[in-house]
C-alpha beads as a LAMMPS data file, in Angstrom:
LAMMPS data file: protein, C-alpha beads

316 atoms
315 bonds

1 atom types
1 bond types

-500.0 500.0 xlo xhi
-500.0 500.0 ylo yhi
-500.0 500.0 zlo zhi

Masses

1 110.0

Atoms # bond

1 1 1 44.168 43.824 5.467
2 1 1 41.986 46.606 4.024
3 1 1 41.189 44.430 0.979
4 1 1 39.947 41.580 3.181
5 1 1 37.471 43.755 5.113
6 1 1 35.061 44.428 2.198
7 1 1 35.214 40.743 1.239
8 1 1 34.375 39.677 4.780
9 1 1 31.454 42.098 4.870
10 1 1 30.170 40.692 1.579
11 1 1 30.369 37.146 2.982
12 1 1 28.599 38.198 6.179
13 1 1 25.880 39.951 4.187
14 1 1 25.428 36.918 1.947
15 1 1 25.100 34.676 5.012
16 1 1 22.608 37.069 6.575
17 1 1 20.494 37.125 3.403
18 1 1 20.705 33.339 3.099
19 1 1 19.620 32.855 6.711
20 1 1 16.769 35.317 6.247
21 1 1 15.609 33.459 3.125
22 1 1 15.825 30.109 4.971
23 1 1 13.825 31.532 7.893
24 1 1 11.161 32.860 5.520
25 1 1 10.946 29.454 3.829
26 1 1 10.501 27.607 7.142
27 1 1 7.986 30.191 8.381
28 1 1 5.814 29.735 5.281
29 1 1 6.007 25.974 4.858
30 1 1 2.567 24.274 5.061
31 1 1 4.031 21.469 7.222
32 1 1 5.195 21.555 10.820
33 1 1 8.928 22.130 11.382
34 1 1 10.458 21.804 14.839
35 1 1 13.527 21.528 17.018
36 1 1 13.098 19.967 20.465
37 1 1 15.322 18.599 23.206
38 1 1 15.367 14.950 24.341
39 1 1 13.350 15.912 27.431
40 1 1 10.583 17.330 25.200
41 1 1 11.233 21.087 25.386
42 1 1 10.367 23.082 22.263
43 1 1 13.338 25.127 21.013
44 1 1 12.029 26.176 17.594
45 1 1 8.738 25.759 15.726
46 1 1 7.137 27.305 12.670
47 1 1 3.566 28.715 12.474
48 1 1 2.252 25.603 10.702
49 1 1 3.283 23.424 13.646
50 1 1 1.693 25.836 16.107
51 1 1 -1.603 25.735 14.185
52 1 1 -1.418 21.954 13.925
53 1 1 -1.003 21.656 17.703
54 1 1 -3.809 24.110 18.448
55 1 1 -1.650 27.044 19.532
56 1 1 -1.937 30.521 18.003
57 1 1 1.766 31.380 17.853
58 1 1 4.972 29.285 17.891
59 1 1 5.988 31.020 21.135
60 1 1 2.908 29.475 22.739
61 1 1 4.501 26.037 22.440
62 1 1 7.183 27.003 24.974
63 1 1 4.695 26.376 27.786
64 1 1 4.136 22.793 26.596
65 1 1 6.193 19.624 26.594
66 1 1 6.203 17.438 23.477
67 1 1 4.754 14.579 25.512
68 1 1 1.663 16.680 26.313
69 1 1 0.400 16.185 22.761
70 1 1 0.728 12.392 22.500
71 1 1 -2.538 10.452 22.749
72 1 1 -0.553 7.361 23.738
73 1 1 2.452 8.118 25.924
74 1 1 4.006 4.815 24.840
75 1 1 4.292 6.219 21.283
76 1 1 6.690 8.867 22.619
77 1 1 8.903 6.389 24.485
78 1 1 8.989 4.017 21.496
79 1 1 9.890 6.926 19.224
80 1 1 12.803 7.959 21.456
81 1 1 13.988 4.362 21.670
82 1 1 14.095 4.070 17.861
83 1 1 15.950 7.386 17.533
84 1 1 18.503 6.191 20.052
85 1 1 19.275 3.212 17.785
86 1 1 19.294 5.103 14.477
87 1 1 19.689 8.865 13.953
88 1 1 16.854 9.165 11.423
89 1 1 13.466 7.579 11.962
90 1 1 10.053 8.015 10.340
91 1 1 6.914 6.932 12.143
92 1 1 3.170 7.604 12.482
93 1 1 1.162 8.247 15.632
94 1 1 -1.864 10.100 16.959
95 1 1 -1.675 13.502 18.652
96 1 1 -4.128 15.667 20.559
97 1 1 -3.916 19.439 20.062
98 1 1 -4.178 21.992 22.831
99 1 1 -7.827 22.582 21.833
100 1 1 -8.599 18.843 22.107
101 1 1 -8.592 17.922 18.404
102 1 1 -7.185 14.466 17.729
103 1 1 -5.270 13.884 14.502
104 1 1 -2.700 11.556 12.942
105 1 1 0.789 12.630 11.897
106 1 1 3.830 11.245 10.134
107 1 1 7.014 12.378 11.834
108 1 1 10.291 12.676 9.897
109 1 1 12.777 13.086 12.727
110 1 1 16.560 13.307 12.990
111 1 1 18.672 13.178 16.154
112 1 1 21.333 15.915 16.301
113 1 1 24.420 14.947 18.296
114 1 1 26.415 17.374 20.463
115 1 1 30.221 17.537 20.819
116 1 1 30.055 14.824 23.486
117 1 1 28.319 12.421 21.100
118 1 1 25.009 12.532 22.946
119 1 1 21.732 13.629 21.376
120 1 1 21.330 17.353 21.865
121 1 1 18.277 18.090 19.712
122 1 1 15.632 16.466 17.587
123 1 1 14.961 18.229 14.271
124 1 1 11.986 17.172 12.258
125 1 1 9.021 17.729 9.988
126 1 1 5.484 16.804 10.983
127 1 1 2.831 15.998 8.352
128 1 1 -0.878 15.812 9.138
129 1 1 -2.048 12.495 7.617
130 1 1 -5.506 12.451 9.196
131 1 1 -7.316 12.394 5.838
132 1 1 -5.231 9.444 4.675
133 1 1 -6.013 7.571 7.887
134 1 1 -9.707 8.310 7.441
135 1 1 -9.547 7.010 3.871
136 1 1 -7.852 3.836 5.130
137 1 1 -10.600 3.449 7.736
138 1 1 -13.292 3.908 5.086
139 1 1 -11.555 1.302 2.925
140 1 1 -11.429 -1.116 5.856
141 1 1 -15.123 -0.560 6.571
142 1 1 -15.990 -0.993 2.907
143 1 1 -14.047 -4.256 2.747
144 1 1 -15.798 -5.440 5.911
145 1 1 -19.138 -4.698 4.247
146 1 1 -17.958 -6.548 1.164
147 1 1 -17.031 -9.581 3.263
148 1 1 -20.399 -9.408 5.008
149 1 1 -22.063 -9.280 1.587
150 1 1 -20.019 -12.271 0.488
151 1 1 -21.326 -14.249 3.448
152 1 1 -24.937 -13.329 2.635
153 1 1 -24.447 -14.480 -0.938
154 1 1 -22.871 -17.744 0.199
155 1 1 -26.229 -19.499 0.144
156 1 1 -26.657 -18.692 -3.551
157 1 1 -25.118 -20.806 -6.295
158 1 1 -21.994 -18.645 -6.603
159 1 1 -19.412 -21.285 -5.773
160 1 1 -17.511 -23.704 -7.996
161 1 1 -18.106 -27.227 -6.657
162 1 1 -14.625 -28.571 -7.458
163 1 1 -12.366 -25.783 -6.215
164 1 1 -14.565 -23.970 -3.692
165 1 1 -13.798 -20.672 -5.448
166 1 1 -16.430 -18.345 -6.902
167 1 1 -17.893 -19.548 -10.162
168 1 1 -18.557 -17.264 -13.142
169 1 1 -21.814 -15.995 -11.664
170 1 1 -20.132 -15.375 -8.323
171 1 1 -17.291 -13.507 -10.020
172 1 1 -19.627 -11.068 -11.764
173 1 1 -21.890 -10.647 -8.727
174 1 1 -19.050 -9.840 -6.316
175 1 1 -16.837 -8.196 -8.937
176 1 1 -19.424 -5.501 -9.699
177 1 1 -19.581 -4.660 -5.985
178 1 1 -15.784 -4.512 -5.853
179 1 1 -15.700 -2.135 -8.830
180 1 1 -18.176 0.246 -7.164
181 1 1 -16.154 0.293 -3.942
182 1 1 -12.905 0.901 -5.829
183 1 1 -14.465 3.765 -7.799
184 1 1 -15.813 5.396 -4.632
185 1 1 -12.425 5.115 -2.901
186 1 1 -10.488 6.032 -6.076
187 1 1 -8.477 2.827 -5.971
188 1 1 -6.844 1.235 -9.014
189 1 1 -8.312 -2.156 -9.955
190 1 1 -6.615 -4.841 -11.990
191 1 1 -7.890 -8.100 -13.461
192 1 1 -5.709 -11.169 -13.874
193 1 1 -6.948 -13.871 -16.248
194 1 1 -5.321 -17.309 -15.992
195 1 1 -5.618 -20.398 -18.161
196 1 1 -4.278 -23.851 -17.237
197 1 1 -2.024 -25.007 -20.059
198 1 1 -2.665 -28.438 -21.635
199 1 1 -5.504 -29.430 -19.269
200 1 1 -7.254 -31.382 -22.062
201 1 1 -4.056 -33.313 -22.715
202 1 1 -3.738 -34.124 -18.974
203 1 1 -7.365 -35.348 -18.903
204 1 1 -6.942 -37.426 -22.071
205 1 1 -3.613 -38.939 -21.016
206 1 1 -3.965 -39.429 -17.243
207 1 1 -7.717 -39.204 -16.704
208 1 1 -10.030 -36.540 -15.289
209 1 1 -8.985 -37.127 -11.636
210 1 1 -5.492 -35.916 -12.580
211 1 1 -6.980 -32.869 -14.311
212 1 1 -9.164 -32.149 -11.264
213 1 1 -6.090 -32.378 -9.031
214 1 1 -4.321 -29.752 -11.164
215 1 1 -7.357 -27.415 -10.985
216 1 1 -7.556 -27.848 -7.203
217 1 1 -3.828 -27.129 -6.941
218 1 1 -4.227 -23.859 -8.880
219 1 1 -7.147 -22.845 -6.635
220 1 1 -5.107 -23.610 -3.507
221 1 1 -2.159 -21.545 -4.779
222 1 1 -4.373 -18.539 -5.551
223 1 1 -6.218 -18.801 -2.240
224 1 1 -2.935 -18.910 -0.320
225 1 1 -1.421 -15.891 -2.068
226 1 1 -4.364 -13.513 -2.385
227 1 1 -6.171 -11.388 0.194
228 1 1 -9.651 -12.088 1.552
229 1 1 -10.895 -8.926 -0.198
230 1 1 -9.741 -10.097 -3.652
231 1 1 -12.291 -11.782 -5.929
232 1 1 -10.986 -15.187 -7.087
233 1 1 -13.030 -17.351 -9.433
234 1 1 -12.944 -20.363 -11.674
235 1 1 -14.953 -18.975 -14.566
236 1 1 -14.566 -21.849 -17.026
237 1 1 -13.255 -25.376 -17.327
238 1 1 -9.579 -24.411 -17.231
239 1 1 -9.885 -20.634 -16.700
240 1 1 -9.515 -18.551 -13.542
241 1 1 -9.916 -14.816 -12.913
242 1 1 -8.783 -12.491 -10.119
243 1 1 -10.180 -9.006 -9.530
244 1 1 -8.173 -7.001 -6.995
245 1 1 -7.636 -3.478 -5.737
246 1 1 -4.061 -2.287 -6.048
247 1 1 -2.633 -1.675 -2.568
248 1 1 0.738 -0.287 -3.662
249 1 1 2.663 0.558 -6.821
250 1 1 4.050 -2.577 -8.457
251 1 1 1.875 -4.876 -6.331
252 1 1 0.592 -6.708 -9.404
253 1 1 4.163 -7.615 -10.447
254 1 1 4.828 -8.983 -6.976
255 1 1 1.653 -11.064 -7.280
256 1 1 2.737 -12.563 -10.614
257 1 1 6.134 -13.404 -9.141
258 1 1 4.558 -15.136 -6.144
259 1 1 2.273 -17.188 -8.391
260 1 1 5.269 -18.342 -10.451
261 1 1 7.185 -19.185 -7.262
262 1 1 4.303 -21.237 -5.823
263 1 1 3.886 -23.110 -9.117
264 1 1 7.587 -24.042 -9.123
265 1 1 7.286 -25.291 -5.530
266 1 1 4.207 -27.356 -6.441
267 1 1 5.864 -28.884 -9.500
268 1 1 8.972 -29.878 -7.543
269 1 1 6.804 -31.715 -5.022
270 1 1 4.543 -33.543 -7.513
271 1 1 4.942 -36.021 -10.406
272 1 1 5.067 -34.532 -13.908
273 1 1 1.517 -35.590 -14.740
274 1 1 0.297 -33.250 -11.988
275 1 1 2.527 -30.305 -12.918
276 1 1 0.882 -26.899 -13.251
277 1 1 1.556 -24.418 -16.071
278 1 1 -0.422 -21.190 -16.494
279 1 1 -0.836 -18.570 -19.196
280 1 1 -1.766 -15.185 -17.753
281 1 1 -3.059 -11.814 -18.912
282 1 1 -3.282 -8.766 -16.644
283 1 1 -4.957 -5.418 -17.291
284 1 1 -5.834 -2.303 -15.233
285 1 1 -9.327 -0.872 -15.319
286 1 1 -9.763 2.221 -17.468
287 1 1 -13.219 3.789 -17.575
288 1 1 -12.481 5.188 -21.042
289 1 1 -11.752 1.723 -22.473
290 1 1 -14.131 -0.598 -20.631
291 1 1 -17.843 0.069 -20.306
292 1 1 -18.482 -3.015 -18.182
293 1 1 -16.841 -5.806 -16.187
294 1 1 -17.496 -8.096 -19.170
295 1 1 -15.363 -5.846 -21.419
296 1 1 -12.691 -5.711 -18.741
297 1 1 -12.610 -9.515 -18.510
298 1 1 -12.586 -9.924 -22.296
299 1 1 -9.476 -7.733 -22.635
300 1 1 -7.620 -9.678 -19.943
301 1 1 -8.700 -12.894 -21.707
302 1 1 -7.253 -11.546 -24.974
303 1 1 -3.897 -10.754 -23.326
304 1 1 -3.810 -14.206 -21.741
305 1 1 -4.308 -15.915 -25.105
306 1 1 -1.548 -13.809 -26.597
307 1 1 0.807 -15.248 -23.977
308 1 1 -0.511 -18.755 -24.667
309 1 1 0.141 -18.371 -28.414
310 1 1 3.617 -17.016 -27.656
311 1 1 4.337 -20.112 -25.530
312 1 1 3.114 -22.410 -28.298
313 1 1 5.298 -20.655 -30.884
314 1 1 8.422 -20.931 -28.724
315 1 1 7.764 -24.636 -27.938
316 1 1 6.414 -26.133 -31.187

Bonds

1 1 1 2
2 1 2 3
3 1 3 4
4 1 4 5
5 1 5 6
6 1 6 7
7 1 7 8
8 1 8 9
9 1 9 10
10 1 10 11
11 1 11 12
12 1 12 13
13 1 13 14
14 1 14 15
15 1 15 16
16 1 16 17
17 1 17 18
18 1 18 19
19 1 19 20
20 1 20 21
21 1 21 22
22 1 22 23
23 1 23 24
24 1 24 25
25 1 25 26
26 1 26 27
27 1 27 28
28 1 28 29
29 1 29 30
30 1 30 31
31 1 31 32
32 1 32 33
33 1 33 34
34 1 34 35
35 1 35 36
36 1 36 37
37 1 37 38
38 1 38 39
39 1 39 40
40 1 40 41
41 1 41 42
42 1 42 43
43 1 43 44
44 1 44 45
45 1 45 46
46 1 46 47
47 1 47 48
48 1 48 49
49 1 49 50
50 1 50 51
51 1 51 52
52 1 52 53
53 1 53 54
54 1 54 55
55 1 55 56
56 1 56 57
57 1 57 58
58 1 58 59
59 1 59 60
60 1 60 61
61 1 61 62
62 1 62 63
63 1 63 64
64 1 64 65
65 1 65 66
66 1 66 67
67 1 67 68
68 1 68 69
69 1 69 70
70 1 70 71
71 1 71 72
72 1 72 73
73 1 73 74
74 1 74 75
75 1 75 76
76 1 76 77
77 1 77 78
78 1 78 79
79 1 79 80
80 1 80 81
81 1 81 82
82 1 82 83
83 1 83 84
84 1 84 85
85 1 85 86
86 1 86 87
87 1 87 88
88 1 88 89
89 1 89 90
90 1 90 91
91 1 91 92
92 1 92 93
93 1 93 94
94 1 94 95
95 1 95 96
96 1 96 97
97 1 97 98
98 1 98 99
99 1 99 100
100 1 100 101
101 1 101 102
102 1 102 103
103 1 103 104
104 1 104 105
105 1 105 106
106 1 106 107
107 1 107 108
108 1 108 109
109 1 109 110
110 1 110 111
111 1 111 112
112 1 112 113
113 1 113 114
114 1 114 115
115 1 115 116
116 1 116 117
117 1 117 118
118 1 118 119
119 1 119 120
120 1 120 121
121 1 121 122
122 1 122 123
123 1 123 124
124 1 124 125
125 1 125 126
126 1 126 127
127 1 127 128
128 1 128 129
129 1 129 130
130 1 130 131
131 1 131 132
132 1 132 133
133 1 133 134
134 1 134 135
135 1 135 136
136 1 136 137
137 1 137 138
138 1 138 139
139 1 139 140
140 1 140 141
141 1 141 142
142 1 142 143
143 1 143 144
144 1 144 145
145 1 145 146
146 1 146 147
147 1 147 148
148 1 148 149
149 1 149 150
150 1 150 151
151 1 151 152
152 1 152 153
153 1 153 154
154 1 154 155
155 1 155 156
156 1 156 157
157 1 157 158
158 1 158 159
159 1 159 160
160 1 160 161
161 1 161 162
162 1 162 163
163 1 163 164
164 1 164 165
165 1 165 166
166 1 166 167
167 1 167 168
168 1 168 169
169 1 169 170
170 1 170 171
171 1 171 172
172 1 172 173
173 1 173 174
174 1 174 175
175 1 175 176
176 1 176 177
177 1 177 178
178 1 178 179
179 1 179 180
180 1 180 181
181 1 181 182
182 1 182 183
183 1 183 184
184 1 184 185
185 1 185 186
186 1 186 187
187 1 187 188
188 1 188 189
189 1 189 190
190 1 190 191
191 1 191 192
192 1 192 193
193 1 193 194
194 1 194 195
195 1 195 196
196 1 196 197
197 1 197 198
198 1 198 199
199 1 199 200
200 1 200 201
201 1 201 202
202 1 202 203
203 1 203 204
204 1 204 205
205 1 205 206
206 1 206 207
207 1 207 208
208 1 208 209
209 1 209 210
210 1 210 211
211 1 211 212
212 1 212 213
213 1 213 214
214 1 214 215
215 1 215 216
216 1 216 217
217 1 217 218
218 1 218 219
219 1 219 220
220 1 220 221
221 1 221 222
222 1 222 223
223 1 223 224
224 1 224 225
225 1 225 226
226 1 226 227
227 1 227 228
228 1 228 229
229 1 229 230
230 1 230 231
231 1 231 232
232 1 232 233
233 1 233 234
234 1 234 235
235 1 235 236
236 1 236 237
237 1 237 238
238 1 238 239
239 1 239 240
240 1 240 241
241 1 241 242
242 1 242 243
243 1 243 244
244 1 244 245
245 1 245 246
246 1 246 247
247 1 247 248
248 1 248 249
249 1 249 250
250 1 250 251
251 1 251 252
252 1 252 253
253 1 253 254
254 1 254 255
255 1 255 256
256 1 256 257
257 1 257 258
258 1 258 259
259 1 259 260
260 1 260 261
261 1 261 262
262 1 262 263
263 1 263 264
264 1 264 265
265 1 265 266
266 1 266 267
267 1 267 268
268 1 268 269
269 1 269 270
270 1 270 271
271 1 271 272
272 1 272 273
273 1 273 274
274 1 274 275
275 1 275 276
276 1 276 277
277 1 277 278
278 1 278 279
279 1 279 280
280 1 280 281
281 1 281 282
282 1 282 283
283 1 283 284
284 1 284 285
285 1 285 286
286 1 286 287
287 1 287 288
288 1 288 289
289 1 289 290
290 1 290 291
291 1 291 292
292 1 292 293
293 1 293 294
294 1 294 295
295 1 295 296
296 1 296 297
297 1 297 298
298 1 298 299
299 1 299 300
300 1 300 301
301 1 301 302
302 1 302 303
303 1 303 304
304 1 304 305
305 1 305 306
306 1 306 307
307 1 307 308
308 1 308 309
309 1 309 310
310 1 310 311
311 1 311 312
312 1 312 313
313 1 313 314
314 1 314 315
315 1 315 316
């Protein structure tokens, strides 16, 4: 019995130290940490959350209800509804602090069940994402300006007569604007260069109307897949180029997969003489490598021809 007492004291001391260290960690985190009840009462909060919500001390939050800070009360009810269906839920919404400041947050919330199986608490972390939302708004405004600029340039000879896409001049005119916007917003830009395989053979064998049909089919596929903000152009007889801002990691791979999928669908629905086959080269913009959009395009062109030569070698 006497041997167990020192051991128990050591365990209790270790738990006390661990809890103290955990408390210190939560107190000093730069993000908001909370525990609330389903009716919106604050049980625990760290200083970062208090500052975020416009209150000097965490104890000051006890006089508020969670719902007091929502700009849209429906966001609160929708949040609770989601947490009722699944114990962990991440969402974004706008809040208004006690001092009147409006800001956007991302809430990582978890429902804590009591012994009766009902939700007893909500534990979570709140991140201020206002700057990200502002950047998204600036991007949206910049893209709107780009679209407005596109419309103003519509009267100029920037369009390919056959496909309705931008021609080479249109690509460079709009592409330079796109590059400036991407640089200002610190967005990655990639360029996809495409070449229609065996177009000369299609023209020589089946006539130019068949070749034109293939070019129009490629244009339709690209127009269907890509966003309004992307620059799509037919820059040569059988060559197309796409200049786009990367919206998410791996987005360019998804794009290539969708192009391949659409080509397969087209080929299944059309006779062999109208089948589409493309060689493609894709490259990301690097200021250290490319001094101009022309250099950028030339490198993508080089990668595309490497794929074309590889195809020719595998199908002699």
